[in-house]
Backbone as JSON, one array per atom type, in Angstrom:
{
  "sequence": "MKNVTDAFLSLGHWPFAGSFGFNTDILATNPINLSVVIGVLIFFGKGVLSDLLDNRKQRIVNTIRNSEELREGAIEQLEKARARLRKVEIDADQYRVNEYSAIERDKLNLINSIYTTLEQQGNNNKETLRFEQQRAINQVQQWVLQQALEGALGTLNSCLNNELHLRTISVNIGILGAMQEITN",
  "N": [[-84.58, -8.25, 48.66], [-86.44, -8.2, 47.1], [-86.98, -5.45, 46.3], [-85.14, -4.94, 44.6], [-85.64, -6.48, 42.43], [-88.02, -5.14, 41.82], [-87.22, -2.83, 40.74], [-85.85, -3.5, 38.88], [-87.54, -4.09, 36.8], [-89.3, -2.17, 37.12], [-87.63, -0.23, 35.17], [-87.72, -0.47, 32.61], [-90.02, -1.09, 29.88], [-91.54, -3.9, 29.23], [-92.8, -5.56, 26.34], [-95.73, -6.99, 25.24], [-96.31, -10.51, 24.87], [-95.86, -11.71, 21.59], [-96.19, -9.23, 20.37], [-94.19, -7.06, 18.33], [-91.67, -4.74, 18.93], [-89.46, -1.91, 20.75], [-87.26, -2.78, 23.15], [-86.01, -1.02, 25.79], [-84.66, -1.71, 27.8], [-81.58, -1.9, 28.78], [-79.68, -3.15, 30.11], [-80.76, -5.88, 29.76], [-81.03, -6.3, 27.11], [-78.52, -5.81, 25.59], [-76.75, -8.33, 25.94], [-78.1, -10.1, 24.76], [-78.15, -9.09, 22.12], [-75.59, -8.61, 21.53], [-74.77, -11.16, 21.52], [-76.26, -12.35, 19.26], [-75.04, -10.88, 17.18], [-72.34, -11.39, 17.36], [-72.54, -14.27, 17.09], [-73.41, -14.0, 14.23], [-71.11, -12.89, 12.82], [-69.21, -15.01, 13.45], [-70.4, -16.99, 12.23], [-70.79, -15.75, 9.35], [-68.29, -14.71, 8.8], [-66.11, -16.25, 9.71], [-64.83, -17.38, 7.37], [-63.72, -15.3, 6.28], [-62.0, -14.35, 7.97], [-60.58, -16.66, 8.23], [-59.16, -16.63, 5.91], [-57.99, -14.35, 5.56], [-56.05, -14.57, 7.76], [-54.85, -16.78, 6.87], [-53.59, -15.88, 4.71], [-52.01, -14.08, 6.06], [-50.13, -15.76, 7.19], [-49.14, -17.13, 5.26], [-47.67, -14.73, 4.04], [-45.92, -14.18, 6.0], [-44.41, -16.61, 6.29], [-43.23, -16.84, 3.73], [-41.92, -14.37, 3.92], [-40.11, -15.27, 6.11], [-38.9, -17.46, 4.73], [-37.53, -15.96, 2.4], [-35.98, -14.38, 4.02], [-34.36, -16.03, 4.75], [-33.25, -17.26, 2.68], [-31.79, -15.02, 1.75], [-30.06, -14.31, 3.73], [-28.57, -16.7, 3.71], [-27.11, -16.21, 1.47], [-25.84, -13.9, 1.87], [-24.4, -14.85, 3.25], [-22.64, -16.64, 2.0], [-21.64, -14.6, 0.13], [-20.0, -12.92, 2.29], [-18.12, -15.33, 3.03], [-16.89, -15.41, 0.7], [-15.79, -13.06, 0.35], [-13.78, -12.94, 2.62], [-12.3, -15.06, 1.54], [-11.17, -13.7, -0.51], [-10.28, -11.71, 0.95], [-8.28, -12.94, 2.39], [-6.78, -14.13, 0.51], [-5.63, -11.87, -0.84], [-4.12, -10.43, 1.28], [-2.33, -12.47, 1.56], [-0.98, -12.08, -0.91], [0.03, -9.49, -0.75], [1.49, -9.76, 1.42], [3.55, -11.5, 0.43], [4.38, -9.74, -1.76], [5.46, -7.7, -0.59], [7.27, -9.01, 1.17], [9.25, -9.3, -1.63], [9.4, -7.09, -2.33], [10.83, -6.06, -0.18], [13.19, -7.72, -0.22], [13.99, -6.97, -2.98], [14.58, -4.21, -2.53], [16.82, -4.56, -0.59], [18.66, -5.89, -2.41], [19.13, -4.03, -4.01], [19.98, -2.21, -2.28], [22.56, -3.53, -1.78], [23.66, -3.58, -4.3], [24.06, -0.92, -4.98], [25.84, -0.04, -2.67], [28.15, -1.48, -3.43], [28.49, -0.66, -5.87], [29.14, 2.14, -5.05], [31.34, 1.67, -3.81], [33.22, 0.56, -5.74], [33.35, 2.72, -7.54], [34.56, 4.54, -6.05], [36.72, 3.11, -5.05], [37.8, 3.31, -7.8], [38.09, 6.22, -8.18], [39.98, 6.65, -6.27], [42.42, 5.42, -7.02], [42.44, 6.63, -9.77], [43.29, 9.09, -8.49], [45.41, 8.41, -7.04], [47.22, 7.91, -9.44], [47.03, 10.07, -10.8], [48.54, 11.99, -9.07], [50.54, 10.72, -9.11], [51.51, 11.13, -11.84], [51.5, 13.94, -11.55], [53.75, 14.61, -9.71], [55.87, 13.15, -11.05], [55.88, 15.02, -13.27], [56.54, 17.32, -11.9], [58.83, 16.55, -10.78], [60.56, 15.86, -13.09], [60.31, 18.81, -14.4], [61.78, 20.16, -12.38], [64.35, 18.67, -12.58], [65.08, 19.16, -15.47], [65.22, 22.12, -15.18], [67.2, 22.16, -13.04], [69.28, 20.75, -14.89], [69.5, 22.99, -16.88], [70.42, 24.83, -14.97], [72.72, 23.73, -14.34], [74.13, 23.48, -17.01], [74.38, 25.89, -17.8], [75.68, 27.08, -15.98], [78.11, 25.47, -16.44], [78.94, 26.37, -18.55], [79.28, 29.04, -18.59], [81.52, 29.15, -16.59], [83.26, 27.55, -18.32], [83.75, 29.25, -20.57], [84.81, 31.46, -19.23], [86.99, 30.36, -18.07], [88.47, 29.15, -20.26], [90.37, 29.38, -22.81], [91.11, 30.76, -26.45], [92.85, 28.54, -27.49], [92.7, 26.66, -25.59], [90.56, 25.73, -25.72], [90.24, 24.9, -28.1], [92.06, 22.71, -28.24], [90.46, 21.26, -26.29], [88.29, 20.57, -27.73], [89.31, 18.98, -29.71], [90.24, 16.79, -28.42], [87.79, 15.71, -27.4], [86.66, 15.03, -29.95], [88.55, 12.97, -30.66], [87.78, 11.09, -28.64], [85.28, 10.63, -29.38], [85.53, 9.65, -31.9], [87.11, 7.29, -31.37], [85.21, 5.76, -29.77], [83.43, 5.27, -31.82], [84.77, 3.36, -33.37], [84.9, 1.28, -31.93], [82.35, 0.5, -31.38], [81.8, -0.19, -34.03]],
  "CA": [[-84.31, -8.73, 47.05], [-87.6, -7.67, 46.23], [-86.95, -4.36, 45.85], [-84.06, -4.76, 43.44], [-86.29, -7.21, 41.4], [-88.88, -4.5, 41.27], [-86.59, -1.68, 40.63], [-85.27, -3.96, 37.69], [-88.81, -4.26, 36.25], [-89.7, -1.08, 36.52], [-86.88, 0.38, 34.73], [-88.33, -0.64, 31.08], [-91.22, -1.42, 29.29], [-91.8, -5.19, 28.61], [-93.87, -5.75, 25.65], [-96.67, -8.04, 25.39], [-96.05, -11.67, 23.94], [-96.56, -11.53, 20.32], [-95.98, -7.81, 19.7], [-93.11, -6.29, 18.06], [-91.4, -3.45, 19.93], [-88.32, -1.62, 21.18], [-86.79, -2.91, 24.28], [-85.25, -0.04, 26.18], [-83.9, -2.2, 29.0], [-80.29, -1.77, 28.05], [-78.91, -4.48, 30.71], [-81.46, -7.08, 29.2], [-81.18, -6.36, 25.39], [-76.98, -5.99, 25.13], [-76.2, -9.41, 25.87], [-78.79, -11.0, 23.56], [-77.58, -8.44, 20.6], [-73.97, -8.87, 21.34], [-74.61, -12.67, 20.93], [-76.63, -12.38, 17.76], [-73.96, -9.94, 16.03], [-70.97, -12.36, 17.43], [-72.94, -15.29, 16.34], [-73.22, -13.63, 12.55], [-70.07, -12.47, 12.66], [-68.57, -16.05, 13.52], [-70.96, -17.75, 10.84], [-69.9, -15.26, 8.03], [-66.66, -14.08, 9.0], [-64.88, -17.17, 9.9], [-64.17, -17.75, 6.11], [-62.74, -14.18, 5.56], [-61.01, -14.23, 9.0], [-59.49, -17.91, 7.96], [-58.43, -16.2, 4.7], [-56.76, -13.08, 6.0], [-55.1, -15.56, 8.52], [-53.97, -17.55, 6.02], [-52.86, -15.06, 3.91], [-51.0, -13.44, 6.57], [-49.13, -16.54, 7.73], [-48.43, -17.24, 3.75], [-46.66, -13.75, 3.92], [-44.86, -14.61, 6.9], [-43.54, -17.83, 5.73], [-42.26, -16.15, 2.43], [-40.78, -13.58, 4.27], [-38.99, -15.96, 6.76], [-37.99, -17.99, 3.52], [-36.92, -14.82, 1.43], [-34.85, -13.93, 4.85], [-33.35, -17.3, 5.2], [-32.22, -17.28, 1.33], [-30.88, -13.67, 1.71], [-29.14, -14.74, 5.1], [-27.44, -17.51, 2.91], [-26.58, -15.61, 0.09], [-25.33, -13.25, 2.67], [-23.07, -15.89, 4.13], [-21.75, -16.94, 0.93], [-20.88, -13.24, -0.18], [-19.31, -13.07, 3.35], [-17.06, -16.34, 2.73], [-15.99, -15.22, -0.59], [-14.84, -11.53, 0.59], [-13.0, -13.67, 3.45], [-11.38, -15.64, 0.7], [-10.77, -12.91, -1.18], [-8.89, -10.86, 1.85], [-7.1, -13.74, 2.65], [-5.58, -13.95, -1.08], [-4.88, -10.24, -0.99], [-3.46, -10.39, 2.44], [-1.28, -13.58, 0.95], [-0.51, -11.51, -1.98], [0.27, -8.37, -0.18], [2.8, -10.33, 2.13], [4.32, -11.89, -0.64], [4.94, -8.47, -2.35], [6.2, -6.88, 0.84], [8.66, -9.88, 0.98], [9.6, -9.28, -2.47], [10.01, -5.81, -2.36], [11.99, -5.91, 0.61], [14.27, -8.26, -0.93], [14.43, -6.12, -4.09], [15.22, -3.05, -1.94], [18.18, -4.91, 0.02], [19.19, -6.12, -3.31], [19.48, -2.54, -5.02], [20.82, -1.24, -1.72], [23.9, -4.04, -1.87], [23.98, -3.08, -5.55], [24.21, 0.5, -4.59], [26.79, 0.15, -1.57], [29.3, -2.34, -4.15], [28.95, 0.37, -7.18], [29.8, 3.13, -4.61], [32.91, 1.32, -3.25], [33.78, 0.62, -7.0], [33.69, 4.14, -7.6], [35.46, 5.19, -4.92], [38.04, 2.72, -5.13], [38.68, 4.04, -9.05], [38.42, 7.32, -7.86], [41.42, 6.44, -5.38], [43.37, 5.08, -8.12], [42.97, 8.12, -10.27], [43.92, 10.17, -7.66], [47.0, 8.18, -7.08], [47.62, 8.16, -10.41], [47.23, 11.66, -11.16], [49.31, 12.2, -8.06], [52.05, 10.24, -9.58], [52.0, 11.92, -12.9], [51.9, 15.43, -11.37], [55.01, 14.21, -9.07], [56.76, 12.98, -12.39], [56.05, 16.17, -14.03], [57.22, 18.14, -11.18], [60.55, 16.13, -11.0], [60.95, 16.23, -14.32], [60.68, 20.22, -14.46], [62.99, 20.3, -11.25], [65.64, 18.16, -13.15], [65.24, 20.4, -16.31], [65.77, 23.56, -14.51], [68.76, 21.78, -12.58], [70.34, 20.4, -15.91], [69.76, 24.03, -17.26], [71.19, 25.67, -14.61], [74.0, 23.41, -14.11], [74.8, 23.73, -18.03], [74.68, 27.4, -17.79], [77.06, 27.35, -15.11], [79.18, 25.19, -16.7], [79.31, 27.16, -20.0], [79.85, 30.1, -18.06], [82.56, 28.73, -16.12], [84.43, 27.16, -19.39], [83.55, 30.5, -21.16], [85.5, 32.35, -18.37], [88.36, 29.81, -17.83], [88.97, 28.8, -21.47], [90.9, 30.7, -24.22], [90.76, 29.6, -27.85], [93.52, 27.72, -27.72], [92.73, 25.7, -24.81], [88.95, 25.24, -26.5], [90.53, 24.05, -29.68], [92.38, 21.02, -27.63], [89.5, 20.15, -25.74], [87.37, 19.89, -28.85], [89.72, 17.75, -30.4], [90.09, 15.63, -27.53], [86.41, 15.05, -27.64], [86.45, 14.35, -31.35], [89.16, 11.89, -30.49], [87.09, 10.14, -28.05], [84.01, 10.16, -30.27], [85.87, 8.68, -33.02], [87.33, 5.92, -30.81], [83.94, 5.32, -29.73], [82.71, 4.74, -33.37], [85.34, 2.58, -33.87], [84.48, 0.22, -30.99], [80.94, 0.19, -31.82], [81.54, -1.02, -35.68]],
  "C": [[-85.32, -8.11, 46.16], [-87.28, -6.32, 45.5], [-85.88, -3.85, 44.85], [-84.71, -5.43, 42.32], [-87.03, -6.18, 41.11], [-88.14, -3.34, 40.58], [-86.04, -2.15, 39.17], [-86.47, -3.73, 36.64], [-89.24, -3.02, 35.98], [-88.74, 0.07, 35.61], [-87.37, 0.68, 33.07], [-89.74, -0.94, 30.83], [-91.23, -2.88, 28.82], [-93.24, -5.14, 27.94], [-94.59, -7.02, 25.5], [-96.46, -9.48, 24.66], [-96.7, -11.39, 22.72], [-96.47, -10.22, 19.5], [-94.57, -7.62, 19.49], [-92.81, -4.8, 18.47], [-89.93, -2.95, 20.05], [-88.1, -2.08, 22.63], [-85.7, -1.91, 25.03], [-84.33, -0.44, 27.54], [-82.58, -2.54, 28.36], [-79.45, -3.27, 28.7], [-79.45, -6.06, 29.95], [-81.15, -7.17, 27.99], [-79.74, -6.52, 25.14], [-76.64, -7.48, 25.16], [-76.83, -10.49, 24.86], [-78.55, -10.19, 22.53], [-76.68, -8.86, 20.76], [-74.13, -10.45, 20.86], [-75.31, -13.02, 19.65], [-75.56, -11.56, 16.89], [-72.69, -10.85, 16.26], [-71.57, -13.69, 17.0], [-72.83, -15.2, 14.52], [-72.03, -13.72, 12.14], [-68.89, -13.79, 12.53], [-69.01, -16.86, 12.23], [-70.53, -17.23, 9.55], [-68.71, -14.69, 7.88], [-65.58, -14.8, 9.3], [-64.26, -17.46, 8.64], [-63.1, -16.62, 5.54], [-61.86, -14.12, 6.74], [-59.99, -15.48, 8.68], [-58.79, -17.28, 6.67], [-57.67, -15.26, 4.98], [-55.93, -13.82, 7.0], [-54.27, -16.39, 7.73], [-53.04, -17.19, 5.37], [-51.52, -14.33, 4.7], [-49.95, -14.54, 7.08], [-48.34, -17.17, 6.71], [-47.09, -16.14, 3.6], [-45.58, -13.85, 5.05], [-43.77, -15.46, 6.87], [-42.7, -17.3, 4.76], [-41.76, -15.16, 2.96], [-39.53, -14.1, 5.12], [-38.12, -16.64, 5.79], [-36.8, -17.22, 2.8], [-35.42, -14.62, 2.44], [-33.8, -15.05, 5.04], [-32.49, -17.32, 3.81], [-31.38, -15.93, 1.56], [-29.7, -13.79, 2.73], [-28.02, -15.43, 4.22], [-26.52, -17.0, 1.99], [-25.37, -14.62, 0.56], [-23.82, -13.73, 3.14], [-22.03, -16.14, 3.22], [-20.99, -15.79, 0.66], [-19.83, -13.07, 0.79], [-17.96, -14.05, 3.27], [-16.31, -16.11, 1.68], [-14.9, -13.86, -0.54], [-13.9, -12.28, 1.62], [-12.07, -14.04, 2.61], [-10.52, -14.73, -0.02], [-9.69, -11.93, -0.36], [-7.75, -11.94, 2.02], [-6.02, -14.05, 1.4], [-5.21, -12.85, -0.87], [-3.93, -10.32, 0.03], [-1.89, -11.09, 1.95], [-0.31, -12.6, 0.15], [0.37, -10.1, -1.7], [1.77, -8.58, 0.77], [3.72, -10.59, 1.16], [5.22, -10.64, -1.5], [5.66, -7.48, -1.56], [7.6, -7.65, 0.78], [9.57, -9.48, -0.12], [10.13, -8.07, -2.86], [11.12, -5.37, -1.45], [13.42, -6.58, 0.25], [14.93, -7.3, -2.11], [15.18, -4.71, -3.47], [16.57, -3.46, -1.27], [19.09, -5.08, -1.06], [20.0, -4.93, -3.7], [20.31, -1.97, -3.77], [22.4, -1.85, -1.42], [24.43, -3.59, -3.17], [24.98, -1.62, -5.49], [25.54, 0.7, -3.9], [27.99, -0.5, -2.61], [29.74, -1.21, -5.43], [29.67, 1.39, -6.42], [31.15, 3.04, -3.93], [33.36, 1.27, -4.13], [34.26, 1.74, -7.23], [34.48, 4.76, -6.89], [36.89, 4.7, -5.0], [38.66, 3.25, -6.66], [38.86, 5.23, -8.91], [39.92, 7.44, -7.21], [42.64, 6.29, -6.19], [43.47, 5.96, -9.25], [43.28, 8.96, -9.83], [45.34, 9.85, -7.69], [47.62, 8.28, -8.32], [47.83, 9.49, -10.94], [48.28, 12.53, -10.08], [50.63, 11.99, -8.45], [52.7, 10.86, -10.74], [52.15, 13.28, -12.65], [53.29, 15.27, -10.5], [56.12, 13.76, -10.58], [57.07, 14.13, -12.93], [57.04, 17.31, -13.45], [58.74, 18.01, -11.2], [60.97, 16.31, -12.28], [61.37, 17.85, -14.86], [61.66, 20.37, -13.49], [64.51, 19.94, -12.11], [65.97, 18.97, -14.44], [65.78, 21.64, -15.89], [67.33, 23.29, -13.73], [69.59, 21.65, -13.8], [70.45, 22.13, -16.6], [70.51, 24.89, -16.61], [72.58, 25.27, -14.74], [74.94, 23.59, -15.68], [75.25, 25.14, -18.27], [75.68, 27.91, -17.03], [78.24, 26.78, -15.68], [79.7, 25.96, -18.16], [79.83, 28.64, -19.57], [81.68, 30.02, -17.18], [83.86, 28.15, -17.41], [84.58, 28.26, -20.4], [84.7, 31.37, -20.4], [86.96, 32.04, -18.43], [89.49, 29.79, -19.32], [89.46, 30.11, -22.47], [90.66, 29.66, -25.08], [91.9, 28.35, -28.11], [93.2, 26.55, -26.69], [91.06, 24.9, -25.36], [89.5, 24.25, -27.59], [90.76, 22.65, -29.16], [91.56, 20.56, -27.07], [88.3, 19.75, -26.61], [87.98, 19.08, -29.6], [90.12, 16.83, -29.62], [88.92, 15.05, -27.83], [86.29, 14.41, -28.75], [87.18, 13.08, -31.49], [88.56, 10.71, -29.66], [85.85, 9.57, -28.43], [84.45, 9.29, -31.61], [86.3, 7.45, -32.79], [85.97, 5.07, -30.45], [83.27, 4.39, -30.65], [83.5, 3.65, -33.62], [85.12, 1.22, -33.24], [83.04, -0.34, -31.4], [80.72, -0.56, -32.93], [82.58, -2.24, -35.35]]
}
């Protein structure tokens, strides 16, 4: 152990008491220097460090407080948005129900209108058919009557002579005169 102590003492130069000088012994001077520097830093830096820590603490507290306020505001906005969404969904459902009802009502009205129109068209068709049938019947009757008259005139003209013709006319005039007396 003596060798270690001798080696430790031989590394540097120890100044004599009462004199000032540099100590080149690193192992002996570092703890002393460090303790002096740390003591000065603690004495003078305690206020600055305390102020820095207080400022940092205050900024963190303010940030947390602002974050809480923003969070509460966001929650309020979210609730308002949810309420608006529910209202819009209810309105959309009501609108959908109303529109479906209107569509069904319009569909029924259209069906009824088409049915009425078809019914009227059918009636018009029946009336037109009756009219056309009556007109055809009238035309046939006129043609038959005309043919019958022409045939009768032809037969009369071929069968009658003047004397027979005059007697037929006078008999017919007599019948007409008798009919006039009856009606008077």
